[in-house]
C-alpha positions as CSV (number, residue, x, y, z in Angstrom):
1,M,193.8,306.1,-51.9
2,A,192.7,308.3,-49.0
3,E,189.1,309.5,-49.0
4,K,188.7,313.2,-49.6
5,V,186.9,315.0,-46.8
6,N,185.1,318.4,-47.1
7,N,185.6,320.2,-43.8
8,S,183.4,323.2,-44.7
9,A,180.8,324.0,-42.0
10,Y,177.3,322.5,-42.3
11,D,174.9,323.9,-39.7
12,E,171.8,326.1,-39.5
13,S,173.7,329.0,-41.1
14,S,174.3,326.8,-44.2
15,I,170.6,326.7,-45.0
16,R,169.3,329.4,-47.2
17,S,165.8,330.2,-48.5
18,L,165.8,332.0,-51.8
19,D,162.8,333.9,-53.2
20,W,161.7,333.2,-56.8
21,R,163.7,335.9,-58.3
22,E,167.0,335.0,-56.5
23,H,166.7,331.3,-57.3
24,I,166.1,332.0,-61.1
25,R,169.0,334.4,-61.2
26,L,171.3,332.1,-59.2
27,R,170.5,329.0,-61.3
28,P,169.3,330.4,-64.7
29,G,170.3,327.2,-66.5
30,M,167.8,325.2,-64.6
31,Y,165.0,327.3,-66.1
32,I,166.2,328.3,-69.6
33,G,169.0,325.8,-70.4
34,K,172.3,327.2,-71.4
35,L,172.8,331.0,-71.4
36,G,175.0,331.7,-74.5
37,D,175.2,334.9,-76.6
38,G,172.6,334.0,-79.2
39,S,175.0,332.1,-81.5
40,A,173.1,328.8,-80.9
41,T,169.4,328.0,-81.5
42,D,168.9,326.8,-77.9
43,D,170.6,329.8,-76.2
44,G,168.6,331.4,-73.4
45,I,167.6,334.6,-75.2
46,Y,165.5,332.6,-77.6
47,V,164.0,330.6,-74.8
48,L,162.9,333.9,-73.2
49,I,161.0,334.7,-76.4
50,K,159.6,331.2,-76.6
51,E,158.3,331.4,-73.1
52,V,156.3,334.5,-73.8
53,V,155.1,333.3,-77.3
54,D,154.0,329.9,-75.8
55,N,151.4,331.8,-73.7
56,C,150.2,333.5,-76.9
57,I,149.9,330.2,-78.7
58,D,148.0,328.6,-75.8
59,E,145.5,331.4,-76.0
60,H,145.1,330.8,-79.8
61,T,144.7,327.1,-79.2
62,M,141.9,327.9,-76.8
63,G,140.2,329.8,-79.6
64,H,141.2,333.3,-78.5
65,G,143.3,335.5,-80.8
66,K,144.4,334.7,-84.3
67,Q,147.5,337.0,-84.5
68,V,150.8,337.4,-82.7
69,E,153.1,340.4,-83.4
70,I,156.8,340.3,-82.5
71,T,159.3,343.1,-83.0
72,I,163.0,343.2,-82.1
73,E,164.8,346.5,-82.2
74,D,168.4,346.2,-81.2
75,K,168.0,344.2,-78.0
76,T,164.4,345.1,-77.1
77,V,161.8,342.5,-77.7
78,T,158.1,343.3,-78.0
79,I,155.4,340.6,-78.1
80,R,151.6,341.4,-78.5
81,D,148.8,338.8,-78.7
82,Y,145.1,339.3,-79.1
83,G,143.8,336.7,-76.6
84,R,141.7,337.3,-73.6
85,G,144.4,339.3,-71.7
86,I,145.7,338.5,-68.2
87,P,142.9,339.2,-65.6
88,L,143.8,342.7,-64.5
89,G,143.9,342.0,-60.8
90,K,146.5,339.2,-61.3
91,V,148.9,340.9,-63.7
92,V,151.7,341.3,-61.2
93,D,151.2,337.8,-59.7
94,V,151.3,336.0,-63.0
95,V,154.7,337.3,-63.9
96,S,156.3,337.4,-60.5
97,K,154.9,334.6,-58.3
98,I,156.1,331.0,-58.9
99,N,153.4,328.4,-59.3
100,T,150.8,331.1,-60.2
101,G,148.8,330.8,-63.4
102,A,145.7,329.6,-65.1
103,K,147.2,326.4,-66.5
104,Y,146.9,324.5,-63.3
105,D,143.2,324.3,-64.2
106,S,143.4,321.6,-66.8
107,K,139.8,322.4,-67.9
108,A,140.9,325.8,-69.1
109,F,144.2,324.7,-70.7
110,Q,143.7,321.0,-71.6
111,K,146.7,320.7,-74.0
112,S,148.9,323.7,-73.4
113,V,152.7,323.8,-73.3
114,G,153.4,325.8,-70.1
115,L,151.9,324.0,-67.2
116,N,154.3,324.8,-64.3
117,G,153.8,328.5,-63.8
118,V,157.5,329.4,-64.4
119,G,157.9,330.7,-67.9
120,T,157.2,334.4,-67.8
121,K,158.7,334.6,-64.2
122,A,162.0,333.4,-65.7
123,V,161.8,336.0,-68.4
124,N,161.0,338.7,-65.8
125,A,163.9,337.7,-63.5
126,L,166.4,337.5,-66.3
127,S,165.5,340.8,-68.0
128,Q,167.0,344.2,-67.1
129,Y,163.7,345.7,-68.1
130,F,160.4,343.9,-68.3
131,K,157.0,345.5,-68.9
132,V,153.6,343.6,-69.1
133,T,150.3,345.2,-70.1
134,A,147.0,343.4,-70.1
135,F,144.1,344.7,-72.1
136,R,140.7,343.4,-71.1
137,D,137.2,344.6,-71.8
138,G,138.0,348.2,-72.3
139,R,140.5,348.5,-69.4
140,E,144.3,348.0,-69.1
141,K,146.8,347.4,-66.4
142,T,150.6,347.8,-66.6
143,A,153.5,346.6,-64.4
144,I,157.2,347.3,-64.9
145,F,160.1,345.3,-63.4
146,E,163.9,345.5,-63.4
147,R,165.6,342.2,-63.0
148,G,162.4,340.8,-61.4
149,V,162.0,343.7,-59.0
150,L,158.7,345.6,-59.3
151,V,159.4,349.3,-59.9
152,D,156.1,350.6,-61.3
153,D,152.7,349.0,-60.4
154,Q,150.4,351.2,-62.4
155,K,146.7,351.6,-61.7
156,E,144.0,350.3,-64.0
157,T,142.9,352.7,-66.7
158,K,140.4,352.9,-69.5
159,S,141.6,351.5,-72.8
160,S,140.6,351.5,-76.5
161,E,142.9,348.6,-77.3
162,P,141.5,345.2,-78.2
163,N,141.9,342.4,-75.6
164,G,145.2,340.7,-75.3
165,T,148.6,341.0,-73.6
166,L,151.7,343.1,-74.4
167,V,155.1,342.1,-73.1
168,V,158.3,344.2,-73.6
169,F,161.7,343.0,-72.3
170,I,165.4,343.5,-72.6
171,P,167.5,340.4,-71.6
172,D,169.9,341.2,-68.8
173,E,173.4,341.8,-70.2
174,T,175.0,340.7,-67.0
175,V,173.5,337.3,-67.6
176,F,173.6,337.0,-71.4
177,R,177.0,338.4,-72.1
178,N,177.5,340.2,-75.5
179,F,174.3,338.7,-76.7
180,H,172.8,339.3,-80.2
181,F,169.7,337.9,-81.9
182,I,170.1,335.9,-85.1
183,H,167.0,336.4,-87.1
184,E,167.3,333.2,-89.0
185,Y,166.8,331.3,-85.8
186,L,163.7,333.3,-84.9
187,D,162.4,332.9,-88.5
188,A,162.5,329.1,-88.1
189,Q,160.9,329.2,-84.7
190,L,158.0,331.3,-85.9
191,W,157.4,329.1,-89.0
192,N,157.2,326.1,-86.7
193,Y,154.4,327.8,-84.6
194,C,152.4,328.4,-87.8
195,Y,152.9,324.9,-89.2
196,L,151.4,323.6,-86.0
197,N,148.5,326.1,-85.6
198,A,146.1,326.4,-88.5
199,G,144.6,329.8,-88.7
200,L,147.4,331.5,-86.8
201,T,149.1,334.6,-88.3
202,M,152.4,335.8,-86.9
203,Q,154.3,338.9,-87.8
204,F,158.0,339.4,-87.0
205,N,159.4,342.9,-87.8
206,G,156.8,343.3,-90.5
207,K,157.2,339.8,-92.1
208,K,154.1,337.7,-92.2
209,Y,154.0,334.0,-91.3
210,V,151.0,331.7,-92.0
211,S,150.6,328.1,-93.1
212,K,147.7,326.3,-94.7
213,N,149.0,322.8,-95.0
214,G,150.7,322.2,-91.6
215,L,153.5,319.7,-91.5
216,L,153.3,319.2,-95.3
217,D,154.5,322.9,-95.6
218,L,157.2,322.2,-93.0
219,L,158.8,319.4,-94.9
220,L,158.5,321.3,-98.2
221,R,160.3,324.2,-96.6
222,K,163.0,322.0,-94.9
223,T,163.8,319.9,-97.9
224,N,164.3,320.3,-101.6
225,P,161.2,318.8,-103.2
226,D,163.2,317.9,-106.3
227,E,165.3,315.6,-104.2
228,L,162.5,313.7,-102.5
229,R,162.2,310.1,-103.7
230,Y,158.4,310.2,-103.6
231,P,155.6,312.8,-102.7
232,I,155.3,313.6,-99.1
233,I,152.9,311.3,-97.2
234,H,150.7,313.5,-95.1
235,L,148.4,311.9,-92.4
236,K,146.1,313.7,-90.0
237,G,144.0,312.5,-87.1
238,E,142.6,313.7,-83.8
239,D,145.6,315.0,-81.7
240,I,148.1,313.7,-84.3
241,E,149.7,314.8,-87.6
242,I,152.5,313.1,-89.5
243,A,154.4,314.0,-92.7
244,V,157.1,311.7,-94.1
245,S,159.2,311.0,-97.2
246,H,162.8,310.0,-98.1
247,N,165.5,311.8,-100.0
248,N,169.1,311.0,-100.9
249,D,171.0,312.6,-98.0
250,Y,172.7,310.5,-95.4
251,G,171.2,310.6,-91.9
252,E,167.8,310.9,-90.5
253,D,165.8,314.1,-90.2
254,I,162.8,314.0,-87.8
255,F,161.1,317.1,-86.5
256,S,158.9,316.3,-83.5
257,F,156.4,318.5,-81.7
258,V,154.1,318.2,-78.7
259,N,151.3,320.8,-78.1
260,G,153.0,323.1,-80.6
261,Q,156.4,322.8,-78.8
262,Y,159.4,321.8,-80.9
263,T,161.0,319.0,-79.0
264,T,164.5,319.2,-80.4
265,Q,165.7,316.3,-78.3
266,G,162.7,314.1,-79.2
267,G,161.1,312.0,-76.5
268,T,158.5,309.3,-76.1
269,H,156.4,310.5,-79.1
270,Q,159.4,310.6,-81.5
271,Q,160.5,307.1,-80.4
272,A,156.9,305.8,-80.8
273,F,156.8,307.1,-84.3
274,R,160.1,305.5,-85.2
275,E,159.0,302.1,-83.9
276,G,155.5,302.3,-85.3
277,Y,156.8,303.4,-88.8
278,I,159.2,300.5,-88.9
279,K,156.5,298.0,-87.9
280,V,154.1,299.2,-90.6
281,I,156.8,299.1,-93.4
282,R,157.9,295.6,-92.4
283,D,154.3,294.4,-92.3
284,F,153.3,296.1,-95.5
285,F,156.2,294.7,-97.6
286,K,156.2,291.4,-95.6
287,K,159.9,291.7,-95.2
288,D,162.0,292.0,-92.0
289,Y,164.1,295.0,-93.3
290,D,166.9,296.2,-91.1
291,V,165.9,299.2,-88.9
292,S,168.7,301.4,-90.3
293,D,167.7,300.7,-93.9
294,I,164.2,302.0,-93.3
295,R,165.4,305.1,-91.3
296,T,168.3,306.1,-93.5
297,S,167.5,309.3,-95.5
298,I,164.1,309.6,-93.9
299,V,162.6,313.2,-93.5
300,A,159.6,313.4,-91.2
301,A,157.6,315.6,-89.0
302,V,155.4,314.4,-86.1
303,S,153.0,316.4,-84.0
304,V,150.9,315.2,-81.1
305,R,148.5,316.9,-78.6
306,V,148.9,315.6,-75.1
307,Q,147.0,316.4,-71.9
308,E,149.3,317.9,-69.3
309,P,152.6,316.9,-71.0
310,V,155.6,315.9,-68.9
311,F,158.9,317.2,-70.1
312,E,162.4,316.1,-68.9
313,S,163.5,319.7,-68.2
314,Q,162.0,323.2,-67.9
315,T,163.1,324.0,-71.4
316,K,160.7,321.4,-72.7
317,T,163.0,320.0,-75.4
318,K,162.3,316.3,-74.6
319,L,158.9,314.7,-73.9
320,G,158.7,312.2,-71.1
321,S,154.9,311.6,-71.1
322,Q,154.1,307.9,-71.3
323,Y,150.3,308.5,-71.9
324,V,148.3,310.8,-74.2
325,F,146.0,311.6,-71.3
326,E,145.2,310.2,-67.9
327,G,143.5,306.8,-68.3
328,G,144.1,306.8,-72.0
329,P,146.3,304.8,-74.4
330,S,150.1,304.8,-74.0
331,M,152.0,307.1,-76.3
332,K,153.4,304.1,-78.0
333,K,150.1,302.4,-78.6
334,F,148.4,305.7,-79.7
335,I,150.9,306.4,-82.4
336,E,151.5,302.8,-83.5
337,E,147.7,302.2,-84.0
338,F,147.4,305.5,-86.0
339,L,150.2,304.5,-88.3
340,A,149.0,300.9,-88.6
341,K,145.7,302.2,-90.0
342,E,146.5,305.4,-91.8
343,L,149.9,304.7,-93.2
344,D,149.0,301.2,-94.3
345,N,145.9,302.5,-96.0
346,F,147.9,305.2,-97.8
347,L,150.4,302.7,-99.1
348,H,147.7,300.4,-100.4
349,R,145.9,303.3,-102.2
350,N,149.2,304.7,-103.6
351,P,151.2,301.8,-105.1
352,A,153.6,304.1,-107.0
353,V,154.6,305.7,-103.7
354,A,154.9,302.3,-102.0
355,D,157.2,301.1,-104.8
356,A,159.5,304.2,-104.6
357,L,159.7,303.7,-100.9
358,R,160.6,300.1,-101.2
359,K,163.4,301.0,-103.8
360,R,164.9,303.6,-101.4
361,I,165.0,301.1,-98.5
362,E,166.6,298.4,-100.7
363,Q,169.2,300.9,-101.9
364,S,170.1,301.6,-98.3
365,E,170.3,297.9,-97.7
366,R,172.8,297.4,-100.5
367,E,174.9,300.3,-99.3
368,R,174.9,299.0,-95.8
369,K,176.0,295.5,-96.8
370,E,178.8,297.0,-98.9
371,L,180.1,298.9,-95.9
372,A,179.8,296.1,-93.4
373,G,183.3,294.6,-93.8
374,I,185.0,298.0,-94.0
375,K,183.2,299.3,-90.8
376,K,184.4,296.3,-88.8
377,L,188.0,296.9,-89.8
378,A,187.6,300.7,-89.2
379,N,186.2,300.2,-85.7
380,E,189.1,297.9,-84.8
381,R,191.6,300.5,-86.1
382,A,189.9,303.2,-84.0
383,K,190.4,301.1,-80.9
384,K,194.0,300.5,-81.7
385,A,194.6,304.2,-82.3
386,N,193.8,304.7,-78.6
387,L,191.5,307.6,-79.5
388,H,191.1,309.1,-76.1
389,N,194.8,309.5,-75.6
390,K,196.2,310.4,-79.0
391,K,193.5,312.4,-80.8
392,L,190.9,313.4,-78.2
393,R,191.4,315.3,-75.0
394,D,187.9,314.6,-73.5
395,C,186.0,316.6,-70.9
396,R,184.8,315.4,-67.5
397,V,181.1,315.4,-68.4
398,H,181.9,312.3,-70.5
399,L,184.6,310.7,-68.3
400,N,182.3,309.9,-65.3
401,D,184.4,312.1,-63.0
402,E,182.8,314.0,-60.2
403,L,181.1,317.1,-61.7
404,P,180.0,320.3,-60.1
405,A,176.3,319.4,-60.6
406,K,174.0,319.2,-57.6
407,N,171.0,317.6,-59.4
408,K,169.8,316.3,-62.8
409,E,168.8,319.7,-64.0
410,E,172.3,321.1,-63.5
411,F,173.9,318.0,-65.1
412,I,171.6,318.6,-68.2
413,V,172.9,322.2,-68.3
414,L,176.5,320.9,-68.3
415,Q,175.7,318.5,-71.2
416,N,174.0,321.3,-73.1
417,N,177.2,323.3,-72.8
418,S,179.5,320.4,-73.8
419,T,181.8,321.5,-76.6
420,I,184.5,319.9,-78.8
421,F,187.1,322.1,-80.5
422,I,188.4,320.6,-83.8
423,T,191.8,322.2,-84.5
424,E,194.9,321.5,-86.5
425,G,198.5,321.7,-85.4
426,D,200.3,320.9,-82.1
427,S,200.6,324.5,-80.9
428,A,197.0,325.4,-81.5
429,S,195.6,322.3,-79.9
430,G,198.1,322.7,-77.0
431,S,197.0,326.2,-76.3
432,I,193.3,325.2,-76.3
433,T,193.9,322.1,-74.2
434,K,195.7,324.1,-71.5
435,S,193.1,326.9,-71.4
436,R,189.8,325.0,-71.8
437,N,187.2,324.3,-69.2
438,V,188.0,320.6,-68.5
439,D,184.4,320.0,-67.2
440,T,182.7,320.7,-70.5
441,Q,185.3,321.4,-73.3
442,A,187.1,318.7,-75.3
443,V,189.8,319.1,-78.0
444,F,190.2,316.9,-81.2
445,S,193.5,317.4,-83.1
446,L,193.6,317.0,-86.8
447,R,196.8,315.9,-88.6
448,G,197.0,318.3,-91.6
449,K,194.2,319.1,-94.0
450,P,191.3,316.7,-94.2
451,L,190.3,315.0,-97.5
452,N,187.8,316.8,-99.8
453,A,184.8,314.5,-99.2
454,Y,182.6,316.1,-101.9
455,G,181.1,313.4,-104.2
456,L,182.5,310.5,-102.2
457,T,180.5,307.7,-100.7
458,K,180.3,306.9,-97.0
459,K,182.9,304.2,-97.6
460,V,185.6,307.0,-97.3
461,V,184.5,307.8,-93.7
462,Y,185.8,304.3,-92.7
463,E,188.8,304.2,-95.0
464,N,190.1,307.6,-94.0
465,E,191.7,307.5,-90.5
466,E,191.0,311.1,-89.7
467,F,187.4,310.9,-90.6
468,N,186.9,307.5,-88.9
469,L,188.4,308.8,-85.6
470,L,186.4,312.0,-85.8
471,Q,183.1,310.2,-86.2
472,H,184.1,307.9,-83.3
473,A,185.0,310.9,-81.1
474,L,181.6,312.5,-81.9
475,N,179.8,309.1,-81.6
476,I,177.6,309.8,-84.6
477,E,178.1,306.6,-86.6
478,D,174.5,305.5,-85.9
479,G,172.9,309.0,-85.8
480,L,172.6,312.0,-83.5
481,E,171.1,310.2,-80.6
482,G,174.6,309.4,-79.3
483,L,176.2,312.7,-80.1
484,R,178.6,313.4,-77.3
485,Y,179.0,317.2,-77.7
486,N,176.2,319.6,-78.2
487,N,178.6,322.2,-79.8
488,I,181.1,321.3,-82.4
489,V,183.5,324.2,-82.9
490,I,185.9,324.4,-85.8
491,A,189.0,326.3,-84.6
492,T,191.5,327.1,-87.3
493,D,193.8,329.9,-88.2
494,A,192.2,332.9,-90.0
495,D,194.5,332.5,-93.0
496,V,194.0,330.9,-96.4
497,D,195.0,327.4,-95.1
498,G,192.8,327.8,-92.0
499,M,189.8,328.8,-94.2
500,H,190.5,325.8,-96.4
501,I,190.5,323.4,-93.5
502,R,187.2,324.9,-92.3
503,L,185.7,324.4,-95.7
504,L,186.9,320.8,-95.9
505,L,185.5,320.0,-92.4
506,M,182.1,321.6,-93.3
507,T,182.1,319.5,-96.5
508,F,182.7,316.4,-94.5
509,F,179.8,317.2,-92.1
510,L,177.4,318.3,-94.9
511,Q,178.2,315.3,-97.1
512,F,177.9,312.5,-94.5
513,F,176.3,314.0,-91.3
514,P,174.1,316.8,-92.5
515,D,171.9,316.6,-89.4
516,L,174.7,318.1,-87.4
517,V,174.4,321.3,-89.4
518,K,170.6,321.2,-89.8
519,K,170.2,320.9,-86.0
520,G,172.6,323.8,-85.3
521,H,175.5,321.9,-83.7
522,V,178.4,323.2,-85.9
523,Y,180.2,326.6,-85.3
524,I,183.3,328.5,-86.4
525,L,185.4,329.9,-83.6
526,E,186.3,333.5,-83.9
527,T,189.6,334.5,-82.5
528,P,191.0,338.0,-82.4
529,L,193.2,339.3,-85.2
530,F,194.8,342.1,-83.2
531,R,195.9,342.9,-79.6
532,V,196.0,346.6,-78.8
533,R,197.5,347.6,-75.5
534,N,199.2,350.2,-73.4
535,K,200.4,349.9,-69.8
536,Q,196.9,350.3,-68.4
537,E,194.7,348.3,-70.7
538,T,194.6,345.5,-73.3
539,I,191.9,345.2,-75.9
540,Y,191.5,342.3,-78.3
541,C,190.0,343.1,-81.7
542,Y,188.3,340.8,-84.2
543,D,188.4,343.0,-87.2
544,E,189.9,346.2,-88.6
545,T,187.0,348.4,-87.3
546,E,187.5,347.2,-83.8
547,K,191.2,347.8,-84.0
548,Q,190.8,351.4,-85.1
549,A,188.3,352.0,-82.2
550,A,190.8,350.5,-79.7
551,V,193.6,352.6,-81.0
552,K,191.4,355.7,-80.7
553,K,190.4,354.7,-77.2
554,L,193.9,354.0,-75.9
555,G,195.7,356.8,-77.7
556,N,199.4,357.6,-77.3
557,K,200.5,355.1,-79.9
558,P,199.6,351.8,-78.2
559,E,201.4,348.6,-79.0
560,I,199.6,346.6,-81.8
561,T,200.1,342.9,-82.3
562,R,198.7,341.1,-85.4
563,F,197.9,337.4,-84.6
564,K,198.6,335.3,-87.7
565,G,197.8,331.9,-86.2
566,L,196.2,330.3,-83.2
567,G,199.6,329.0,-82.1
568,E,200.8,332.6,-81.5
569,I,198.1,333.1,-78.8
570,S,199.4,332.0,-75.4
571,P,197.2,329.6,-73.3
572,E,196.6,332.4,-70.8
573,E,195.2,334.6,-73.5
574,F,193.3,331.8,-75.2
575,G,191.3,331.2,-72.1
576,R,189.6,334.6,-72.7
577,F,188.5,333.6,-76.2
578,I,186.9,330.2,-75.3
579,G,185.3,331.1,-72.0
580,L,182.3,333.3,-71.2
581,D,183.1,335.8,-73.9
582,M,183.7,333.2,-76.6
583,R,182.6,334.3,-80.0
584,V,181.4,331.8,-82.6
585,Q,179.7,331.9,-85.9
586,P,177.0,329.3,-86.4
587,V,176.9,327.4,-89.6
588,I,173.4,328.0,-90.9
589,L,171.7,326.5,-93.9
590,E,169.3,329.1,-95.2
591,V,165.9,328.2,-96.6
592,G,166.4,327.3,-100.3
593,D,169.9,326.1,-99.8
594,H,170.3,322.4,-100.8
595,I,173.3,320.6,-99.6
596,Q,174.4,318.9,-102.8
597,H,174.0,322.1,-104.7
598,L,176.1,324.0,-102.2
599,L,178.8,321.4,-102.2
600,E,178.9,321.3,-105.9
601,Y,179.3,325.0,-106.1
602,Y,182.0,325.4,-103.5
603,M,183.8,322.0,-103.7
604,G,183.2,320.7,-107.2
605,K,185.0,321.6,-110.4
606,N,186.4,325.1,-110.7
607,T,184.0,327.3,-112.6
608,M,184.2,330.9,-113.8
609,E,181.1,331.6,-111.6
610,R,182.9,330.5,-108.5
611,Q,186.1,332.3,-109.4
612,E,184.1,335.5,-109.8
613,F,182.4,334.9,-106.4
614,I,185.8,334.5,-104.7
615,I,187.3,337.6,-106.4
616,N,184.3,339.7,-105.5
617,N,183.6,338.5,-102.0
618,L,186.9,337.4,-100.5
619,K,189.4,340.1,-101.7
620,V,189.1,342.1,-98.5
621,E,189.6,339.1,-96.2
622,L,192.6,337.9,-98.2
623,D,194.2,341.3,-98.2
624,L,193.8,341.4,-94.4
625,V,195.3,337.9,-94.1
626,N,198.3,338.8,-96.2
627,E,199.1,342.1,-94.5
């Protein structure tokens, strides 16, 4: 095969030097991960908020300011802390000059999150409006920017405000297209801050957040206490806190933090906890339990404080630090020694808890052995089914093809944007396959309606061909570490059958792989119900209200098309709905929702209560579907 040659010019004119603002706006993903519209927990608009709040938290950690106030009105974010306030003479520099900040002085910020002097600069550059005001010792200073450009550098004035910093910003709508804030995501984010910072009070649109018991409170909020197999084990030491228990759900649920930062992708501290926990359990019970039997159904939270932490990307979602502090113990040794002492002591002092823990592990052991033979046959069937040709149209980010990524940071951005559409029917899967972004979007085709998995054991995942092939496509058989796609999008028709398929798929995920939903990986694709057009313009509408607005806008009796299925939408049109303007609904578990209770209500035996719910809540949707 002839070697491809790129004949584009490469000389002095090819070399460009970008200022801080240009570089952030040209490569925003390098600084805030994926952009998104706010449908995902890790979308950029939430990272912007986090970057500002992290500075407030660092002030609190240093002993300055016990309260942080956040308000969001429409698309305007306001954040006020009561720390020391930015030194007035450096207000402009701190938010507009890369590598400028106090956190390079490790004595001042020993164990903070933001160490690279980028955070608020990224917020500034990616906001259509950005205002910062510092209040310090009876004086204040304000600077206002538009997309990183200073437009108003106000003089210092007297002030009666208490010390601290006020930041107001509006994310740039040319960067974050059609964005919206989902308050449940922010709610979870703010609770995490409070669990990790004793004495801190946060307010969000008037709601108060405060925690007295740290990670113990976190696990109680994230789980149903009635379903825990034994009371939560809560251990605290210098620079480390751990809470752990087991429940009856499949999977493994570990929340890990470093210096108050939620490391959603784990890292060295999370791996050290896993290894240390397994070692203590084996030593305590004097039995070489299988790793998977110990980890199955575990719910845990781990928090460490590290001097000058090293993260694997600017978004700080995965810790890379090998040491707790320079010249100190390795992360692995630090956590393993803590567990070897504190967890072992706890289990000796609490024999009833130890006995319940042993029984849960041995239950997992029995279930694993029962599945062993079935899994082997199922894996062989999956290979014979030639998964990558028949069921899955994969994307290039997983096929080792040349990708448009110039460095590791850009490749991480592509991985964060990796998406798999799960759809049913040849026409729908064909349209998506033809119109998708082959770099980051894959398509998995279902054959008819999936089985109702409610109340079934994991044995069915291996016995049912569709389920078996789907778990292989996602690579989740052994947990989320191998998850191949960051976003799992259920793409079905907006009719009764399509809604039923959605429900069956969500039941499958919640029953056997609940972490996918808990970690925010599962979405429902929204596709337009109507196309309204005249000779000059075409408008796609997602509900009756949008349709009426489009008709009013276009006037003169425009042509109206009602889409009754995905197969009716041409590949050319479909490209609009799964590209930059893609609309998805995240599948969110609200606090207080328990998986088995939800599944019993929606997928169990038919009850009068459920019938009344359907009649009262779905009549409008069904009327629309049956027009």
